[in-house]
C-alpha positions as CSV (number, residue, x, y, z in Angstrom):
1,K,0.0,0.0,0.0
2,T,1.1,3.5,-0.7
3,L,1.7,6.0,2.0
4,K,-0.9,8.9,1.9
5,N,0.1,10.8,5.1
6,P,3.6,9.9,6.2
7,T,3.7,12.6,8.8
8,S,0.8,11.3,10.9
9,I,2.1,7.7,10.7
10,M,5.6,8.7,11.7
11,S,4.4,10.8,14.6
12,T,2.4,7.9,16.1
13,A,5.2,5.5,15.6
14,L,7.9,7.7,17.3
15,S,8.4,7.9,21.0
16,P,6.9,10.8,23.1
17,E,10.4,12.0,23.8
18,L,10.6,13.4,20.2
19,P,7.3,15.4,19.8
20,D,8.7,18.5,18.1
21,L,11.1,16.6,15.8
22,F,9.3,17.6,12.6
23,S,8.7,21.1,13.8
24,S,12.4,21.6,14.5
25,G,13.3,21.3,10.8
26,W,14.7,17.7,10.6
27,G,12.0,16.6,8.2
28,P,9.4,18.2,6.0
29,T,6.6,20.0,7.8
30,E,3.0,20.4,6.9
31,D,3.5,24.0,5.8
32,S,6.2,23.0,3.4
33,T,4.4,20.0,2.0
34,P,2.5,21.9,-0.8
35,S,5.9,23.1,-2.1
36,F,6.6,19.6,-3.5
37,S,3.8,19.8,-5.9
38,G,5.7,21.5,-8.6
39,L,8.9,19.4,-8.3
40,P,9.5,16.7,-10.9
41,F,9.4,13.1,-9.7
42,T,11.3,10.1,-11.0
43,P,9.2,8.3,-13.5
44,F,7.9,5.0,-12.5
45,S,5.2,2.5,-13.6
46,K,2.0,2.4,-11.7
47,R,2.3,-1.4,-11.5
48,D,5.6,-1.2,-9.6
49,S,5.5,-2.0,-5.9
50,I,7.1,0.9,-3.8
51,N,7.8,0.1,-0.2
52,F,9.6,3.3,0.8
53,I,10.5,6.6,-0.7
54,A,13.5,7.5,1.3
55,N,15.7,5.7,3.8
56,F,17.3,7.9,6.4
57,D,18.6,5.1,8.5
58,D,22.4,4.7,7.8
59,S,22.9,1.8,10.2
60,Q,22.2,-0.8,7.6
61,P,24.1,-0.8,4.2
62,Q,22.0,0.1,1.3
63,R,21.4,-2.6,-1.2
64,R,20.6,-2.2,-4.8
65,P,19.5,-5.5,-6.3
66,Q,19.9,-5.5,-10.0
67,R,17.3,-8.1,-10.8
68,H,14.0,-6.3,-10.1
69,R,14.8,-2.8,-11.2
70,S,11.9,-0.7,-12.5
71,K,11.5,-0.8,-16.1
72,F,11.0,3.0,-16.4
73,G,13.1,4.0,-13.4
74,D,16.5,5.6,-13.4
75,E,19.3,3.2,-12.7
76,S,21.1,5.7,-10.5
77,A,18.1,6.6,-8.4
78,H,17.5,5.0,-5.0
79,L,13.7,5.2,-5.3
80,G,11.4,2.4,-6.3
81,V,13.6,-0.5,-5.1
82,L,12.7,-3.4,-3.0
83,Q,13.8,-4.2,0.5
84,A,16.4,-6.8,1.3
85,D,13.7,-9.2,2.6
86,D,11.8,-9.0,-0.6
87,E,14.9,-9.2,-2.9
88,F,14.3,-12.7,-4.2
89,E,10.5,-12.6,-4.3
90,D,9.3,-13.0,-7.9
91,D,5.7,-13.8,-7.4
92,F,4.4,-10.5,-6.0
93,E,1.3,-9.2,-7.5
94,G,1.4,-6.4,-10.1
95,G,5.2,-6.4,-10.2
96,I,7.3,-6.1,-13.4
97,T,10.5,-8.2,-13.5
98,V,13.4,-8.1,-15.9
99,K,14.9,-11.5,-16.9
100,K,18.3,-12.1,-15.6
101,K,21.1,-12.7,-18.1
102,S,22.1,-16.3,-18.4
103,Y,25.6,-17.5,-17.5
104,E,26.3,-18.5,-21.1
105,V,25.6,-14.9,-22.3
106,I,27.8,-13.4,-19.7
107,A,30.6,-15.9,-20.4
108,K,30.3,-15.2,-24.1
109,Y,30.8,-11.5,-23.5
110,R,33.8,-12.2,-21.2
111,R,35.4,-14.5,-23.8
112,D,35.0,-12.0,-26.5
113,R,36.5,-9.3,-24.4
114,T,39.4,-11.5,-23.3
115,G,39.9,-12.9,-26.8
116,Q,40.3,-9.4,-28.2
117,Q,42.8,-8.5,-25.5
118,N,44.7,-11.7,-26.2
119,K,44.8,-11.0,-29.9
120,L,46.0,-7.6,-29.4
121,S,48.7,-8.7,-27.0
122,Y,49.7,-11.5,-29.3
123,S,50.0,-9.2,-32.3
124,Q,52.0,-6.7,-30.2
125,K,54.3,-9.5,-29.1
126,R,54.8,-10.7,-32.7
127,V,55.6,-7.2,-33.8
128,A,58.1,-6.8,-30.9
129,I,59.7,-10.1,-31.5
130,A,60.1,-9.4,-35.2
131,E,61.6,-6.0,-34.4
132,Q,64.1,-7.7,-32.0
133,Q,65.0,-10.3,-34.6
134,R,65.5,-7.5,-37.2
135,L,67.8,-5.6,-34.8
136,Q,69.7,-8.8,-33.9
137,N,70.2,-9.8,-37.6
138,A,71.1,-6.3,-38.7
139,P,74.6,-6.5,-40.0
140,V,76.9,-4.0,-38.3
141,S,79.7,-4.7,-40.7
142,R,80.9,-7.3,-43.1
143,K,82.8,-9.2,-40.4
144,G,79.7,-9.2,-38.2
145,T,77.6,-10.7,-40.9
146,R,80.2,-13.5,-41.4
147,R,80.3,-14.1,-37.7
148,Q,76.6,-14.4,-37.5
149,V,76.5,-17.0,-40.4
150,Q,79.3,-19.0,-38.8
151,N,77.4,-19.0,-35.5
152,K,74.3,-20.3,-37.2
153,R,76.2,-23.1,-38.8
154,R,77.8,-24.1,-35.5
155,R,74.5,-24.4,-33.7
156,K,73.3,-27.9,-33.8
157,K,69.6,-28.4,-34.2
158,Y,68.2,-31.4,-32.4
159,I,66.5,-33.8,-34.7
160,E,64.2,-36.3,-33.0
161,N,64.5,-39.0,-35.7
162,P,67.9,-38.5,-37.3
163,R,69.0,-40.3,-40.4
164,P,71.7,-43.0,-39.7
165,V,75.1,-41.5,-40.3
166,K,77.0,-44.7,-40.5
167,P,77.5,-46.0,-44.1
168,S,76.9,-49.6,-45.1
169,M,80.6,-50.0,-45.9
170,A,83.3,-47.7,-44.5
171,K,85.9,-46.4,-46.9
172,R,89.3,-47.9,-46.6
173,E,92.6,-46.1,-46.9
174,E,93.8,-48.0,-49.9
175,W,90.7,-47.4,-52.0
176,I,90.9,-44.8,-54.8
177,D,88.1,-42.3,-55.5
178,V,86.8,-42.7,-59.1
179,H,83.8,-40.5,-59.4
180,D,80.4,-39.6,-57.9
181,I,76.9,-40.0,-59.3
182,W,74.6,-37.2,-58.0
183,F,70.9,-37.9,-58.1
184,R,69.9,-34.4,-59.0
185,E,72.3,-34.3,-61.9
186,S,71.6,-37.7,-63.3
187,F,68.4,-39.3,-62.1
188,E,65.9,-36.4,-61.9
189,H,63.7,-35.1,-64.7
190,N,65.5,-31.8,-65.1
191,N,68.9,-33.3,-64.8
192,I,72.0,-31.3,-65.5
193,K,74.0,-34.0,-67.0
194,S,72.9,-35.2,-70.4
195,Y,73.0,-38.9,-71.5
196,T,72.8,-40.2,-75.1
197,F,71.7,-43.8,-75.7
198,R,71.7,-45.8,-78.9
199,I,68.7,-47.9,-79.4
200,D,68.3,-49.8,-82.7
201,G,70.8,-47.6,-84.4
202,E,69.1,-44.4,-83.4
203,E,70.2,-41.9,-80.7
204,V,67.9,-41.2,-77.8
205,H,68.6,-38.5,-75.2
206,N,68.0,-39.0,-71.5
207,M,65.5,-41.8,-71.9
208,V,65.3,-45.5,-72.6
209,Y,62.3,-47.7,-73.2
210,A,61.2,-50.6,-71.0
211,P,62.6,-53.8,-72.8
212,R,60.8,-57.1,-73.1
213,R,61.7,-60.0,-70.9
214,K,63.2,-63.1,-72.6
215,Q,63.5,-66.1,-70.4
216,L,66.7,-68.1,-70.9
217,T,66.3,-70.8,-68.3
218,S,64.7,-71.6,-64.9
219,A,65.6,-73.5,-61.8
220,G,64.1,-74.8,-58.6
221,I,60.6,-76.0,-57.6
222,L,57.6,-73.7,-57.6
223,H,54.7,-74.1,-55.1
224,G,51.1,-73.1,-55.3
225,V,49.8,-70.3,-53.2
226,L,47.2,-70.7,-50.5
227,T,44.1,-68.5,-50.5
228,K,42.8,-69.0,-47.0
229,Y,44.8,-65.9,-45.8
230,D,43.4,-63.6,-48.4
231,T,41.0,-60.8,-47.3
232,K,38.4,-58.8,-49.2
233,S,37.3,-55.3,-48.5
234,G,34.5,-55.1,-46.0
235,N,34.8,-58.6,-44.7
236,S,35.9,-59.3,-41.2
237,Y,39.1,-61.3,-40.8
238,R,40.4,-63.3,-37.9
239,A,44.1,-62.8,-37.4
240,E,46.2,-66.0,-37.8
241,P,49.5,-66.5,-36.0
242,L,52.8,-66.7,-37.9
243,D,54.1,-70.2,-37.4
244,Y,57.8,-70.0,-36.6
245,E,58.2,-73.6,-35.4
246,K,56.9,-75.1,-38.6
247,Y,58.3,-72.7,-41.2
248,S,61.5,-71.7,-39.5
249,D,64.1,-69.8,-41.5
250,F,66.7,-72.4,-40.3
251,K,64.6,-75.2,-41.8
252,Y,63.8,-73.6,-45.2
253,L,67.0,-71.9,-46.3
254,N,66.6,-68.8,-48.4
255,F,69.4,-68.3,-51.1
256,N,68.2,-65.2,-52.8
257,F,71.0,-63.2,-51.2
258,K,73.6,-64.9,-53.3
259,A,75.7,-62.7,-55.5
260,A,75.8,-63.0,-59.3
261,I,79.4,-64.3,-59.3
262,Q,78.3,-67.0,-56.8
263,D,75.6,-68.3,-59.1
264,P,76.8,-71.2,-61.3
265,Y,74.1,-70.7,-63.9
266,I,75.0,-67.0,-64.3
267,L,78.7,-67.9,-64.8
268,E,77.6,-70.6,-67.3
269,L,75.6,-68.0,-69.2
270,A,78.6,-65.6,-69.1
271,N,80.7,-68.1,-70.9
272,K,78.1,-68.6,-73.7
273,N,77.4,-66.3,-76.6
274,T,74.2,-64.8,-75.2
275,G,75.0,-61.3,-76.3
276,A,74.7,-60.0,-72.8
277,N,77.4,-57.9,-71.1
278,I,75.9,-57.2,-67.6
279,Y,75.1,-59.9,-65.1
280,T,73.2,-59.2,-61.9
281,T,70.3,-60.2,-59.6
282,D,66.8,-58.7,-59.0
283,N,67.9,-57.4,-55.5
284,V,70.7,-55.3,-57.0
285,M,68.7,-54.2,-60.1
286,S,65.7,-53.1,-58.2
287,A,67.9,-51.1,-55.8
288,I,69.5,-49.2,-58.7
289,M,66.1,-48.5,-60.3
290,C,64.7,-47.1,-57.1
291,C,67.8,-45.5,-55.6
292,N,66.4,-42.0,-55.8
293,R,63.7,-43.1,-53.3
294,S,66.2,-44.4,-50.7
295,K,67.3,-42.8,-47.4
296,Y,69.6,-45.4,-45.9
297,S,73.0,-46.4,-47.2
298,F,73.7,-49.5,-49.3
299,D,76.5,-50.7,-51.5
300,I,77.0,-52.7,-54.7
301,V,80.2,-54.6,-55.6
302,I,81.1,-54.2,-59.3
303,D,83.5,-56.5,-61.1
304,K,84.6,-55.4,-64.6
305,L,86.1,-57.8,-67.0
306,G,86.5,-56.0,-70.3
307,D,83.0,-55.6,-71.7
308,K,81.4,-57.8,-69.1
309,I,80.3,-56.3,-65.8
310,F,79.0,-58.2,-62.7
311,L,76.9,-56.3,-60.2
312,N,77.0,-58.2,-56.9
313,E,75.3,-58.0,-53.5
314,R,77.5,-57.9,-50.5
315,N,76.7,-59.3,-47.0
316,K,72.9,-59.4,-47.5
317,V,72.8,-55.6,-47.6
318,L,70.1,-55.5,-50.2
319,S,68.2,-58.7,-49.1
320,S,67.2,-57.2,-45.7
321,Y,64.0,-55.2,-45.4
322,S,64.2,-51.8,-43.6
323,V,61.3,-50.5,-41.5
324,D,59.9,-46.9,-41.9
325,E,63.0,-45.8,-43.9
326,T,61.3,-42.8,-45.6
327,S,59.0,-41.9,-42.6
328,Q,59.3,-38.8,-40.5
329,N,59.0,-41.0,-37.5
330,R,61.7,-43.4,-38.4
331,P,62.9,-45.7,-35.6
332,T,66.3,-44.0,-35.1
333,K,65.9,-42.5,-31.6
334,K,68.8,-42.9,-29.3
335,Q,66.5,-43.6,-26.3
336,A,64.5,-46.3,-28.1
337,S,64.5,-49.9,-26.7
338,K,66.8,-52.5,-28.3
339,I,64.0,-54.3,-30.2
340,N,62.7,-51.0,-31.6
341,K,66.0,-49.8,-33.2
342,Y,66.2,-49.8,-36.9
343,E,68.8,-52.5,-37.1
344,S,66.8,-54.9,-35.0
345,L,63.6,-54.0,-36.9
346,A,65.3,-54.8,-40.2
347,Q,66.3,-58.2,-38.9
348,E,62.8,-58.8,-37.6
349,A,61.2,-57.8,-40.9
350,T,63.6,-60.0,-43.0
351,Y,62.8,-63.0,-40.8
352,I,59.1,-62.3,-41.0
353,N,59.3,-62.2,-44.8
354,H,61.0,-65.6,-45.0
355,V,58.6,-67.3,-42.7
356,F,55.6,-65.6,-44.3
357,K,56.6,-66.8,-47.8
358,E,56.8,-70.4,-46.6
359,Q,53.5,-70.3,-44.8
360,M,51.7,-68.9,-47.8
361,V,52.3,-71.9,-50.1
362,F,51.4,-75.6,-50.3
363,H,54.0,-78.0,-48.8
364,A,52.1,-81.3,-48.2
365,N,50.1,-81.4,-51.4
366,L,52.3,-82.6,-54.1
367,E,49.8,-81.7,-56.8
368,H,50.5,-78.0,-56.4
369,R,54.2,-78.2,-57.2
370,A,55.8,-77.4,-60.5
371,K,59.4,-78.4,-61.3
372,M,61.4,-76.0,-63.4
373,K,63.9,-76.9,-66.1
374,R,66.9,-77.2,-63.9
375,Q,67.8,-78.0,-60.4
376,H,68.1,-75.5,-57.6
377,P,71.3,-73.5,-58.2
378,F,72.4,-73.6,-54.6
379,I,71.5,-77.2,-53.6
380,N,75.2,-77.9,-53.0
381,E,75.1,-75.4,-50.1
382,I,73.1,-77.8,-48.0
383,G,74.8,-81.0,-49.0
384,G,73.1,-81.8,-52.3
385,N,75.0,-83.0,-55.4
386,N,74.3,-82.2,-59.0
387,N,76.6,-84.9,-60.4
388,N,74.4,-87.5,-62.1
389,K,77.3,-89.6,-63.5
390,K,77.8,-93.1,-62.2
391,G,80.8,-93.5,-60.0
392,K,82.8,-96.6,-58.9
393,R,80.8,-97.0,-55.6
394,G,77.5,-97.1,-57.4
395,K,74.3,-95.2,-57.0
396,K,73.2,-96.5,-53.6
397,Q,76.5,-95.6,-51.9
398,R,76.5,-92.1,-53.5
399,Q,72.9,-91.5,-52.2
400,Q,73.8,-92.7,-48.8
401,K,76.8,-90.3,-48.7
402,Q,74.6,-87.4,-49.8
403,R,72.2,-88.1,-46.9
404,Q,75.0,-88.1,-44.4
405,Q,76.3,-84.8,-45.7
406,R,72.9,-83.1,-45.8
407,P,71.9,-81.6,-42.4
408,S,68.7,-83.0,-40.9
409,N,65.4,-81.3,-41.6
410,Q,66.9,-78.7,-44.0
411,E,65.9,-77.9,-47.5
412,P,65.9,-74.9,-49.8
413,A,63.1,-72.4,-49.5
414,A,60.0,-72.8,-51.7
415,Q,61.3,-70.4,-54.3
416,A,62.2,-70.8,-58.0
417,F,64.5,-68.7,-60.1
418,T,64.3,-67.5,-63.7
419,Y,67.2,-66.2,-65.7
420,N,66.0,-63.4,-68.0
421,I,67.7,-61.2,-70.6
422,Y,66.8,-57.6,-71.3
423,D,68.0,-55.6,-74.3
424,V,67.9,-52.1,-72.8
425,T,70.1,-50.4,-75.4
426,D,72.5,-51.5,-78.1
427,N,75.4,-51.5,-75.5
428,I,73.4,-52.6,-72.4
429,Q,72.1,-56.2,-72.4
430,V,71.4,-57.5,-69.0
431,I,71.0,-61.0,-67.7
432,C,69.2,-61.0,-64.3
433,R,68.3,-63.7,-61.9
434,C,64.8,-63.2,-60.6
435,A,63.0,-65.0,-57.8
436,I,59.5,-66.3,-58.0
437,D,57.6,-67.2,-54.7
438,G,54.7,-69.2,-56.1
439,Y,51.9,-69.5,-58.6
440,V,48.2,-68.9,-58.3
441,V,46.3,-72.2,-58.2
442,D,43.3,-72.5,-60.5
443,P,40.6,-74.5,-58.7
444,R,39.0,-75.5,-61.9
445,N,42.2,-76.8,-63.6
446,P,45.0,-77.2,-61.0
447,R,47.2,-79.1,-63.5
448,A,47.2,-76.4,-66.1
449,K,50.5,-75.8,-67.9
450,Q,50.2,-72.0,-68.1
451,K,50.5,-70.7,-64.5
452,D,50.3,-67.1,-63.3
453,W,53.3,-66.4,-61.2
454,C,53.1,-64.5,-58.0
455,Q,55.5,-62.5,-55.7
456,M,54.8,-62.4,-52.0
457,F,56.1,-59.9,-49.4
458,A,55.2,-59.0,-45.8
459,L,54.8,-55.6,-44.3
460,N,55.2,-55.5,-40.5
461,Q,54.1,-53.1,-37.8
462,Y,56.0,-53.0,-34.6
463,D,54.0,-50.3,-32.6
464,S,51.3,-48.1,-34.0
465,N,51.8,-45.4,-31.4
466,R,55.6,-45.1,-32.1
467,S,55.2,-45.2,-35.8
468,K,52.1,-43.0,-35.6
469,T,50.1,-45.2,-38.0
470,Q,46.7,-46.8,-37.7
471,N,46.3,-50.1,-35.8
472,W,46.1,-52.9,-38.4
473,L,44.3,-55.3,-36.1
474,K,41.4,-52.8,-35.8
475,Y,41.2,-51.0,-39.1
476,L,42.6,-53.2,-41.8
477,D,39.2,-54.5,-42.8
478,T,37.7,-51.1,-43.3
479,R,40.7,-48.8,-44.1
480,D,42.9,-51.0,-46.2
481,S,43.6,-48.4,-48.8
482,T,44.5,-45.8,-46.2
483,I,46.9,-48.2,-44.4
484,L,48.6,-49.1,-47.7
485,S,49.1,-45.5,-48.6
486,Q,50.6,-44.8,-45.2
487,E,53.0,-47.8,-45.7
488,I,54.0,-46.6,-49.2
489,T,54.8,-43.2,-47.7
490,N,56.8,-44.6,-44.8
491,N,58.5,-47.4,-46.8
492,N,58.7,-45.9,-50.3
493,F,62.1,-47.5,-51.2
494,K,61.2,-50.9,-49.9
495,I,57.8,-51.2,-51.5
496,A,59.0,-49.7,-54.8
497,R,61.7,-52.4,-54.9
498,M,59.0,-55.1,-54.3
499,G,57.0,-53.8,-57.2
500,M,60.1,-53.7,-59.5
501,K,61.0,-57.3,-58.5
502,A,57.6,-58.5,-59.5
503,H,58.0,-56.6,-62.8
504,L,61.4,-58.0,-63.6
505,S,60.4,-61.6,-62.9
506,G,57.2,-61.3,-65.0
507,S,54.9,-62.1,-62.1
508,K,51.3,-61.3,-62.8
509,Y,50.2,-60.8,-59.2
510,L,51.8,-59.2,-56.1
511,K,50.6,-60.3,-52.6
512,L,51.2,-58.1,-49.6
513,G,50.8,-59.5,-46.1
514,F,50.2,-57.2,-43.1
515,V,51.9,-58.7,-40.0
516,T,52.0,-57.1,-36.6
517,R,53.3,-58.1,-33.2
518,S,50.9,-59.9,-30.8
519,N,52.7,-58.0,-28.0
520,I,54.4,-54.7,-28.9
521,H,57.0,-55.3,-26.3
522,S,58.1,-58.7,-27.6
523,T,59.3,-60.1,-31.0
524,E,58.5,-63.7,-30.3
525,K,54.9,-63.9,-31.7
526,H,53.4,-62.2,-34.7
527,L,49.9,-62.2,-36.2
528,I,48.9,-62.1,-39.9
529,C,46.2,-59.4,-40.0
530,G,45.4,-60.0,-43.6
531,V,46.8,-60.5,-47.2
532,K,45.9,-58.3,-50.1
533,T,46.4,-59.2,-53.8
534,Y,47.2,-56.7,-56.5
535,E,48.0,-57.0,-60.2
536,T,51.6,-55.9,-60.8
537,P,51.0,-53.3,-63.6
538,N,48.1,-51.7,-61.6
539,F,50.1,-51.7,-58.4
540,L,53.0,-49.9,-60.1
541,R,50.8,-47.3,-61.8
542,N,48.1,-46.6,-59.2
543,K,49.7,-47.4,-55.9
544,L,53.4,-46.5,-56.4
545,R,52.5,-43.6,-58.8
546,I,55.0,-44.9,-61.4
547,R,53.1,-43.5,-64.4
548,S,55.7,-44.8,-66.9
549,I,57.8,-47.9,-66.4
550,N,60.4,-46.3,-68.6
551,E,61.5,-44.1,-65.6
552,P,63.2,-46.9,-63.5
553,W,64.8,-48.3,-66.6
554,T,66.2,-44.9,-67.5
555,I,67.8,-44.7,-64.1
556,F,69.4,-48.1,-64.5
557,A,70.7,-47.2,-68.0
558,K,72.3,-44.0,-66.7
559,F,74.0,-45.8,-63.9
560,M,75.3,-48.5,-66.2
561,K,76.7,-45.9,-68.6
562,S,78.7,-44.3,-65.9
563,V,80.0,-47.8,-64.9
564,Q,81.0,-48.6,-68.5
565,E,83.1,-45.4,-68.6
566,L,85.5,-47.1,-66.2
567,R,88.6,-47.9,-68.3
568,D,90.5,-50.4,-66.1
569,D,89.4,-53.9,-65.2
570,G,89.1,-54.7,-61.6
571,R,86.9,-54.6,-58.6
572,Y,84.9,-51.5,-57.7
573,I,82.3,-50.6,-55.0
574,A,79.5,-48.1,-55.3
575,I,78.3,-46.8,-51.9
576,R,75.2,-44.8,-51.5
577,D,76.0,-41.9,-49.1
578,P,74.0,-42.0,-45.9
579,L,73.4,-38.2,-45.8
580,K,73.6,-36.9,-49.3
581,Q,71.8,-38.0,-52.5
582,V,74.9,-39.3,-54.2
583,I,76.5,-42.7,-55.0
584,R,80.3,-42.7,-54.5
585,M,82.4,-45.1,-56.5
586,Y,85.8,-46.4,-55.4
587,K,88.5,-48.7,-56.9
588,C,89.2,-51.6,-54.6
589,K,91.7,-54.3,-54.3
590,D,91.2,-57.7,-56.0
591,E,91.2,-59.5,-52.7
592,D,88.6,-57.3,-51.0
593,F,85.3,-58.8,-49.7
594,Q,86.7,-62.4,-49.7
595,K,87.0,-63.2,-46.0
596,D,84.1,-61.3,-44.6
597,D,81.6,-61.6,-47.4
598,N,82.7,-64.9,-49.1
599,L,83.0,-63.4,-52.5
600,P,85.5,-64.9,-54.8
601,T,88.5,-62.8,-55.6
602,F,88.9,-61.0,-58.9
603,Q,91.6,-63.4,-60.0
604,N,89.4,-66.4,-59.3
605,L,86.6,-64.7,-61.3
606,K,89.0,-64.4,-64.3
607,K,89.5,-68.2,-64.1
608,L,85.7,-68.9,-63.9
609,V,84.9,-66.7,-66.9
610,K,87.2,-68.5,-69.4
611,V,86.3,-66.5,-72.5
612,Q,87.1,-63.2,-70.8
613,R,90.4,-64.6,-69.3
614,K,92.0,-65.1,-72.7
615,K,91.0,-61.6,-73.9
616,N,92.4,-60.1,-70.8
617,K,95.7,-62.0,-71.2
618,N,96.2,-60.8,-74.7
619,N,95.3,-57.2,-73.8
620,N,97.8,-57.3,-70.9
621,N,100.5,-58.5,-73.2
622,M,99.8,-55.8,-75.7
623,K,99.9,-53.2,-72.9
624,M,103.3,-54.4,-71.7
625,E,104.7,-54.3,-75.2
626,M,103.4,-50.8,-75.7
627,E,105.0,-49.6,-72.5
628,D,108.4,-51.1,-73.4
629,D,108.3,-49.4,-76.8
630,D,107.3,-46.1,-75.4
631,D,110.1,-46.1,-72.8
632,A,112.7,-47.1,-75.4
633,S,112.0,-45.1,-78.5
634,H,110.1,-42.0,-77.3
635,K,112.2,-40.5,-74.5
636,S,113.0,-37.5,-76.7
637,S,109.3,-36.7,-77.4
638,P,107.5,-37.6,-74.1
639,A,104.3,-35.8,-75.0
640,Q,103.4,-38.0,-78.1
641,S,102.5,-41.6,-78.4
642,P,102.9,-43.6,-81.6
643,T,99.9,-45.9,-80.8
644,N,97.1,-43.8,-79.4
645,N,98.6,-40.2,-79.4
646,K,97.7,-39.9,-75.7
647,P,100.3,-39.2,-72.9
648,K,100.5,-41.0,-69.7
649,Y,100.3,-38.1,-67.2
650,V,98.8,-34.7,-67.9
651,C,98.7,-31.7,-65.5
652,K,95.1,-30.6,-64.9
653,N,96.1,-26.9,-64.8
654,C,98.6,-26.4,-67.6
655,D,98.1,-29.6,-69.7
656,T,101.8,-30.4,-69.6
657,A,102.3,-34.1,-70.6
658,F,104.8,-36.6,-69.1
659,W,105.9,-40.1,-70.0
660,V,108.3,-41.0,-67.2
661,K,107.7,-40.4,-63.6
662,G,111.0,-38.6,-63.2
663,E,110.1,-36.0,-65.8
664,A,107.3,-34.7,-63.6
665,T,110.0,-33.3,-61.2
666,N,111.0,-30.7,-63.8
667,H,107.4,-29.4,-63.8
668,G,107.7,-27.6,-60.5
669,A,109.0,-24.4,-62.0
670,N,106.2,-24.1,-64.4
671,C,103.2,-24.9,-62.2
672,N,102.6,-25.2,-58.5
673,S,99.9,-27.8,-58.9
674,F,101.0,-31.4,-58.9
675,N,97.6,-33.1,-59.5
676,M,98.3,-35.2,-62.6
677,F,95.7,-37.1,-64.6
678,C,96.8,-40.6,-65.7
679,Y,95.3,-42.0,-68.9
680,C,96.2,-45.5,-67.9
681,C,94.2,-45.4,-64.7
682,S,91.8,-42.6,-65.7
683,I,92.3,-41.2,-62.2
684,T,93.8,-38.0,-60.8
685,Y,96.9,-38.6,-58.7
686,S,99.0,-36.4,-56.5
687,A,102.6,-35.8,-57.2
688,Q,103.8,-37.7,-54.2
689,Y,101.9,-40.7,-55.2
690,I,103.4,-40.6,-58.7
691,F,106.9,-40.2,-57.4
692,K,106.8,-42.8,-54.6
693,A,104.3,-45.5,-55.6
694,A,104.8,-47.7,-58.6
695,H,102.3,-47.2,-61.4
């Protein structure tokens, strides 16, 4: 209710001790009341509830609740507000209430205000930091600029997953540098160095065409491939364990790591008139074709006998399978556990591949076996004997002796070999030994003569969290294409070699198995998550993005042309640098790699290749006669040669020619450089080497 006569009410409520309080001037009197009629009042709504007009009691703190403020009232006025007791009453009659702002709205305003402040402070910090960097990098003088550059070079940036610095083969002191093959100059599209090839009598620049495969012979026994491990997109698959006890690598011996000069069939073809001048294996050939995709170091042993060149694998370097070589999260951390280091993972992946290939083929069913033309080339390595001639002791005694020599429960792996020839150019004809893992069994006609060959490989996952890839056990059924693209990105060099091996062998199909650890902290048990089958041409074109198969063949032709430029016969080694995109070639001794790698010496290779041995002997005799004639009859004119018009030593600075080593001593007055180029060795020597060492 509103107060009509506040003076009468207050006079009755006050004590009798204060009767003349209003008359003394403390409050408004009755005489002064009409004077308020002309004063303006604070606007308010008639529906507002007013409890008091003025509060003259300062004992209690004045409260201004913000919730039930008058709609038409002034925010700064103290009139028309509720008491503290009625502060939270919303159901009074005739009152007008204003809805309280929600917490979300208030928080939004606060976020916007703080976000703008943060943006402003962040931009100011960026400007300040940029200004500081500009002042720090501002060159005070030329010397100061050089000092800053040197300091930047000295600072070592920490790389979490560094590339291995150690090469596959350390350079020895007695080795001689021949030349380097840079990838950007030779193997890239816009290469600096130009190559010219002769194909069918016509010159072709910087490109060769993929040749056709011609099979010369085959060896070994080929097994049919099981299909129970195959998976299809969208179907659930139960992981099968990898059986190490039944298909152990110690029981089924794999011989695909053998070098070309250790293969008796390659040496036999080298002595025949096949028209080939290069002899190698699919491991070496695929590594050369895909060398521009590699990150780790590898090496190739090269034996040059006149026109014939042997490309050999050393110490199973190219037969092992790396893990996450091209990944940003490669397993090269120093703090990693022993089983997760890249060397241990490579051994694990190689062993998984050998066991996986044996588990994927028929062993008990003899119907799904196909014998090739010749016996396994390395059957003698496990006690077998290829000699079919009858001896004095007879057939039974010879078979009994073979059984005694053969270790128990050992046999060659279920793998066959084909020896193919490729006519790359008019000067490059290659004989390559290619491995075949099996053939696809036709259920309608299992005894068909024409069989579709197949290559099988295993991809392994050691820990999805460390490698930052998807878990194969969970997502292989639904995300197989994504998982394969991740593996191709992380193992580009390895999978590209797998595709090129299938291409070289003429295999129609390529099977990839996805194998993971059953326990990420142990390497004892593994699970086969699934097996995917691809056609080789489609896999190379669509998965590996090799649009033209001419590209890897062009890389191989360029590499072989640089090898054919070597003038001297002997043993060389090509090492892929671990940090730079370059292949370094060195001249080795003839006895190198015999003890450690079981490779025959270069002199023994001359005896094995009989046709080349005679030519080398005649060439060496001719060279000796030429040297004797030169020393006897051309001492007066050392710069000219009656045979080839080329001097022995030439200074690289002033082109001064020398015949005898002693004549180089008189060259010190004309030129301070003593780096001589020798036409006999096609190598640059220092003056000390020419004077002290015998040529």
